[in-house]
N, C-alpha and C positions, 0 to 999 in steps of 0.2 A: 310338570315342566315341559315346555315345548322342545322338540328335537329338531335341530337344523342339520342338513347334510350339505357338505361342500367338498370340493377336491382336496386331497391331502397335499401338503407341502413338505419340503425337506426339513423345515423347522419343526414339523410335527413329530418327526421320527423318534426322538427320545421319549416323548409321552406315549407314542404308539408301542414302542418296545415294552414299556411298563404295562400298558394295557394288555398286550398279548400274553405276557407272563401271568398276570392276574386272571385273565380269561381262561387260559389253558389249565392253570392250577385249580381254579374254582369250578369250572364246568366239566372237567374230565374225570372227576372223582366218580368211581363206580363203573366207569367204562375202561379205564386204563389203570395200571398199577402206578404207585408213586415213582418207581424207576422209569417206567415208560413216559410218564409226564415230564419228568426232568430231562430225560434224553431227547424227547421231541422238542422241547424248548431250546435246547442246545444245538440240535442238528437239523431241524426242519422248520419249525415255526418261527417266523420273523418277518421283517419287512423285505419285500422284493422291490428294490428301488426303481427297477425298470417300470413298474406300474405307476409310480409317482412321476417319473419322466414322461411316460405316455399320457398322463392326465386321466388315467382310468382307475385310480384308487381314491376312495372317499373316506371321510370321517363323519361320524354322527356326533353331535355335541349338544350338551345342555349348558346354556350360558357359555362359559369358556372351557368347560371340562369335556374332553373327548371320552365318550362312553362306548363307542363301537367303531369298527373300521371294516372295510371290505371293498372289493373291486371286481372288475372284469378285465380280461386281457384278450388282445388280438394276437397274442404270441403263443408258442407251443407248450410252454411249461404248464403242467396241471396243478402242481402245488409246490410249496417250499419257498423260504426266504432266500436272501442273498447267500447265506451260509450253506445253502443246499445246491446252488448252481455254480457252474464254472465258466459258462460263456453266456453272451447275450442271446436271448431267444430269437429264433427265426419267426417272421410274421406268418400268420395263418391266412388262408384264402377264404374269404366269406362265401364264395361260391361252392366250396367243397368241404370246408372245415367248420367245426363248432368252436365258437369263442369259449373262453374259460371264465368261470366264476372263481375268484381267488382270494385267499387270505382274509376270511371273515372271522372276526373276533368281537365278542360283546363282553363288556365288563360284567363279572359275575353278579354284581349288585343291580345291574340293569337288564339282566336276561329275562326272556319271556314277557317282554312288554311291547313286542311288535317292531322293535328297532331293526332287527335283522331283516325282516320282511320289507321294511321301507328301503333299506340299502339294496336288497335284491331287486326290487322294482326299478330303482334308479339304474342299476347295472343292466338289467334286461332291456330297458328302453334304449339305453346308450348303445348296446351291442346291436340291437335291431336297427337303429339309426345308421350304424356303420355297415349295414348289409348282411349281418349274420342272422341266420334263421334257426340256429340251435346253439345250446350251451352245454358244456361239460364241466365237471368239477371233481375234485378229490375230497370227499367229505370225511371229517373225523366221525367217530362213532357217536359222540354227543350231538353232532350236527345233522345226522341222517334224518331224524324226525322232522326238523324244520324243512329241509329240502324236499322230503317226501310230501309234506303238507302243501308245498308250493308247486307240486307237479313234476318234480325231478324223479326219474326212475333209476333204480340201481342197475348197473350193468355188470360189475364184477367187484369182488373184494380184492383189495391189494394188501398184502402183508409186507410192509416196508421194513427191511432189516437196517437198523441204524448202525453207525460206525462203532458203537460200543457193544453191539450184539443184541440190543433190545429190539423187540419186534413191535411195530406199531400198525394196528389194523386201520385201514381206510376203506372207503367205498367209492368207486368211480360211478358217477351218476350223470344223467343226461336229460335235457328237456328240449322239446321242439317249441319254438316260439310261434305264436299266432300272429300272423300279419293282418292288420286291420286296415 
């Protein structure tokens, strides 16, 4: 089936929330405990509606079914949905700051088919067009191999303590974009 990529809309949010839950539960097994998975869904992973407002969040779909989502940001937050943030993010300066790769989730049944790579490519090109020459992200442990294969380098491990006391390991990664 061909995959199309388009900007996310607010009407997509209910389907995206379901997709995120399926993705995290399906792809995090073996990397996180069941308690960490459920806690991360409740406290961190979700839609950051600022990305939808900014027009920097995308969906990948097969026919009418959304099978993946992800975006980039010109704002400061490295990871987390609306439930993780308290204020609107300040804008980054493309001259001095790295844009962010944000909130990538692929439906477990559609994983490892190149969809994440296609979304990353769209985001990298858009960030570059907005003047950014580097990108940073907060990768989940199951996401690290994808980002590593796409040229992102690990900077530091982040052990995020969630409100219920669960610890979620993430990796801050960075990539310098090649200007052609």
